C-alpha angles and dihedrals in degrees: 000000000000094000093055094080093043092055090071126071112242111233125192115257117244115252112268141155112302109254094175092241137059124247117249112280099242092051090053092050091052093053088049091053091050090051091051091050090052089049091049092050089051090050092049090051091049088049091053091048091050091049091051090046089049091051090049090050092048091047090050088048091054091048091050090047091053090046089051091051090047093050091048091052089049090049092052091046092048091048089052091048091048089051092050090047090049091052090048092050091048088052090049092049090050092049091046090053090050090049091049090051090049092048091049090053090049090047091054092048092049090048089052091048091048091049090052090049090050091052090052096046091101090059099038099046111085090220093051103043131088124248112294091228135024122225117247114270130201109233129203135171112248100187096267114143119183136178093217120124107275093200094071122095110223114213127189108214117229104188121191111209118196111231119200124217117274093033139102140194121220123188117198126202091237127047095216090062090055091049092053091051092049093048091054089057096189127051133187110219121198114229094201100110124102134035096261091067100056092121091048099054091134098046120119136178133205120225130180122229123211136166122261117239121188135174118246127187114254097176130016133184121183124189114208128202129177114238112237094208105033135080135186119228119202140166087061115172097223142345101237121157093253094051096090092050093049091050091049091051093049097045093043090069117091092211088065090053093258137111142193110334113222099185143350129205135184111221101227113257095338094098093234134118128208117212120192119197128204092235129054100222095060095067093045092055094047093049088054090058092055095195135034137189111239124183110225126171095348090310134091121233129188108230126195117234116208132176115260112239116204110207126198125188104236097176130016125171120190130192128192118253127189115216104232099203100036127088127191115218119197138176094052109161121225097247100121137038119260101266099043091048092050090050092049093051092049093048094047097047096044091062113102089208088065092049091259136120144187110336118221099185141353129201123182132182116193120229114277093032136084132217141180120231117207117219118199132183113291108235093194 
């Protein structure tokens, strides 16, 4: 058949060793078919691999899509939590500001209370306050008539001023001398006085001068209330140690009009004694009697019974006052005993060549010790 050869596609023969003659045409076609089959199988294997790779890619795409959705949900949740945290922080800031405002108000109140306490320190401190009771005084008219307001209570201040160690107070007769000493601020004092300093003839010390400021009451209000269980005994014969015990024994007996004594107290140098009973009615009945006969040391004495008034400072206003004639000296070294150092200071500051003048009083406290200077009303 002529058309049998034409029904096949003629393919080029692969290069091979030259044999000098061509293979029969059917054999060549068979080899070509086998080669095509091998190529088809390779393509099918490649197709399978591509399908598997495509499935893996699609699966990875699904995993990434799920991961993206999860991350987006986490992002939205974190954003919500951050918003909640921001709102919580804003609330905390608001509360903190409110607390700060409250604390500032309390701080101001405490400062005001502290200032009030400081102003009352002279009356609350036992070393700074006046005697709790005054001794009885005999009064008589001496012919003085004045036009001053009789409704005012005249007080004579007695101010206790803490004096640290290594310092001194010097009061001059003239205020201008004290002012000159204060303006100079620092003074060089010669330590060449006295026999015990013969080997220190050339020694000097530097001291600092400063003014003395104290607080004086400008207004005072005292509220008084009578104690319902206490009495004051006066006209006592003596203030022996056994007096309080003897008074307690006498006034503890009901036949003497007394009762159980809760406490007893001697009022400083006033010569008076305060007895406090456990029951209210006892003090009231004794006060009504006014006087009572009490046997003491084999003698009988008539004692006066007075009500016990408890006073409380309800309003005290203080104002600073600078002592015009007094100078505070500080930085005094501990090189001499108390009396020689006081003499040296007085000698130095009474010399006009040193800017000083006549000295009225000198008080010195050595280093390592403490003292209390008492300021009284200046009559000049």
